[in-house]
Phi, psi and omega in degrees: 000135179281158182301317181299317179294320179300316180293317179297321183291319190245343190300308186297316181296317179291327178298314178297320179297311180299320180298324180296335177273309190267343177055033180213121186298315183295317179295319179298319178297318178298317181298313182295322177300313178300313182297313183294319178296315180296316180295320180294315180295326184255021183303323181290341182271356179297125186274344177077019179287337177224177177290156181295326177298314178299319178300314179293321176300314182298317178298318180293317178299313181298316181292322178295317178296319176300318179298317181296336178274348188285157177295322181303316180295312182298323177294319179297316181298316180298317178298316179297322179296320177294320179296318179295323181298323184259008181281151179280191180284161182273155177286165179299321179297317178296321179298317179298317179298319181293332182274350181295146185299313182296320181294319179298317179296314179301316179294320179298318178295315181293338179270355176294151171303149187308318185296333176271320182301314185295319180289323177298314181294314180297319185283311186270321184268320180269349178055041176274154178278160182305314183293327177292319178295316180301317179296316181295322184266001180056051177217177182278162176302319181296325177296318178298315180299318180295316179295323176298313181298312181293322177297317177296321178298317180294319177298318180299317178300314183292315184288339176268005175096003178275186177229163178226163163230184186288345173269160182268124181302323182292339180269351182269147172233125182253000000 
């Protein structure tokens, strides 16, 4: 398989996956470029213990996680927070876009902690089965089910106008 065909076959799907982690188009493109080049160069070394798609997903997840731990990412986030702090009000058109149902849901999913976000995306958007997700994330089926349930609970809180923290409000007693 030629490199161009390899990129056409896997690029878009991996780009969307990387974006769900890093929430930055340019960073996601860099991550996918690294993953695809490495996977293409090492294609003969693939052991076939899982599907090739799962293998590429795992590489993309690992590279995205590495990026999130990097100094470069942390510096970018700090800069963006300062820019938002000093930004003016939004236009009427931007407000309408922000209020649309799909955008709110997408933003809510992207704002979930990674461990919930990834299972929600794999299950609902990528339509993977629980056992496939568990294999990809190197965890048990029950862990995936629990993360799905908790992720849905967090989404429900946000979409109904509530707020969340990393602990579950329903489990706390004040």
